[in-house]
Phi, psi and omega in degrees: 000137180294153181269118184291349179279346180294142179305324181293322179293323180288322175294321178296323180297323176295327178282319186292318185260349181248202188248009181110150186277141171272162179307130178093343185288329184298335182278339183244063186256015186299323185249040187300318181296319181295321181293323178288320180293331180294341177286346182274102185240148182291335180274003178087203183274149177306146183266132174294156179264120180223170186284322181257128189288333183188192188298320185294311178291330176293318179299316178298315178293324182290318177298319180296320177296315180296323176297317177297318177299316181296317180296321182293317179298316180297320178297317179296320179296315180294317181296325178294322179292325180277352181076017179295131174089353181290133180082002181264132177266141179270129182287149178293149178295142180294156180298146175292154178309129178086357181271135181297147179296143178092346179265129184289136175288146178296140180298142181291143177288138180297140179279127181301141178291163188308311182299320177294322177300314178298313182301316180302313179297319180293321179298311180299317180297319180296317178290323179297323176297323176291327179286330182280336184296143182289303178257325179092009181298312179299320181293325177295321177293322174303312178298318180301306184291326178295325178280327177296315177257060191281150162237165182232128179290349175291349177298324182148186187300323184299307183290325178301317181283333186263347189301316180293318179297323177304312179293321182289322186270321186262323186271300191302317181291345191245004187290343177240016176263212177270142179300325179302316180292319177299315179299312183292321177300319183291308187289341179260005181277139181307323183297317182290317180299319177289314183304317182255015163070025180290339176292347178266351184277127182234127177300125183304329181262006177286170177301315183291320183295319177295325184281319187265342182071023176256165185223210191283152163242118190266005187304307185293315180301317179298314182288330174303316185280316188279321188250334189257332184231279192287328187089162187296335180251030185278358176096017178259166180238176177295326176299326177290324178298316181294321180296318179293322177300319177294320183300321185261012169298142185096347173281108191216184182247132179294131181277184184290344179284349178056029183290328181254002178156209179286133180304134178088354180264173179284148172206154174257125180253105183296336178292340179260350188277136178282116183285165174090174182285150176226138181264122181229121182051040176087356181245136181267130178252121186240010183296162180268141170061222182299330185296335177298312180293319177303316182294317178297318178294323179299318180290319176298323179296329182264003184290141179304327178294326177293320178300314181292320179295312182293317182301317182290321181293319180297315181293324177294321180294315187271336193242301185197151176305321176242083184292155177305132180300325179295327177292315179300319180295317179299317183290319178298320180292318177301315180301314181294313187291334182258004180069031181080032177286108186286336175291316177297322181295317181296317179296320179297324181290313184293325186265001180289128173298323178299319179284323186281337184251004179293146178295159184277085181254345183279126174281130176302138175291163176308317179297317179294318180298314183295313181298319180296323179294314178301317181295318182293326182267356179070031184267150177239089191282155171266184186300314185295328180286345176267306186291325180299301179300318180297323178298313183287335179273355172090019180220056176297151184296134175056043178215051175288162187283345180205175182291354176274002174079184177284147179294155186232036179234158179296325182301330183287329188248341183268033176283161177306317179292320180296317180291318178301319178296321176298319176301317179297317179296317179298321179294320178297314178297324178299316178295320182293324185267354186302324183285344183254351180260113185292312186215108180303329178296322177291323181298324177303315183290328184286322185251348173243321178052238184292347177284335185297127178276160175301324182297317180293316178302317181294317181299317180294318180295326185265007182298150181284340179209166179297312180304320180293321179297318177295318178296323177292327175296313184291331178263007177293148178304326182291330179275327185280334185247153179221000000 
């Protein structure tokens, strides 16, 4: 077994559990375990600074934007019917100050619509939090849980505007709390309710169901059991999915009328809720209103299948595609014995010999690679410098193709096309950083240190140019794998 006291093992631990080394960090790895454990705080992960504090103010502003858009469309429709503007030529824009007469001004860039403006700000704030973190263990857990409980901005304007708030309100405060609290915060957040259509779910025996003749939407209930708690082999049936869907009817999003609260926030609507007892996994729930769903989620959070599912997924993310079974068993036992205490689970992961001494086989995901590169190069990117590379590498923030999130295995990212795209991104980063990196050979020692192989040192030293040397560092096996 490898000695965790060796500098290379300590540097690897910072890569495995963190977000990548900043210049100079590889030399000071003596207290790596303590530095990782210091990220475990009762208040959760640090909060990014953004313009809108949460879902409620975003919801109010989003509804106002949509109302304005609707009014503008109606005005254009009426104007078209009346023939207003037909046959009228639009005058060219006057020259900009200092621009010669007769020379056309460049067309103005379109102003992003409100949902995209919020999304851009949230993306930059999320990446800046990762760059500011010392080790990044807490930020990695935010990424893990945000992908586990994923929403996708491809759903539409509502989720696009709410995705960052979802992570800030439901994920970040709870990554070191109880899994039960994290689960309830996630499933009751407006972004998740909208993403999986629970606001469309109506109890067949509710007042609204009897009046409208509409029924259940089982999307959220199914994903809670299959993806968020028990796992696909967790022992539930289709009847359990239907029961849970009935239990959480009435969990909805406040509309623009603000009848149930602040527009865009969570509310329980008793008129949509299916009354009476519901049997789920052999237990009958008879609580009133929202409490029925709270009780069901609490039991799902403490279920042995949930402990096993979460333990394996956590070990697979941080350690290996096929993690040691003993590690999975240790994590599952910690989860069960502590009642889903995520701080205890995080400590068990960081202090595990099995996790700490495993070989570096995990390929960094595109998001991890880009953040690690920014950290290594000391860059403070804007939205385009984040969204562009992540888009071409196939992992834009908060935009997985389905409710199962982005894949977390090497096979998904180590494709020939995926590697070629990484090489292109590394080359671009090399060109951008060439002016700020004094000596790529010194940077190898600063961000890889004892992890750097003789082959990587030699390749960087023999590079034909500084941009090429930086790109070779970023594409080295030691940088790409953790």
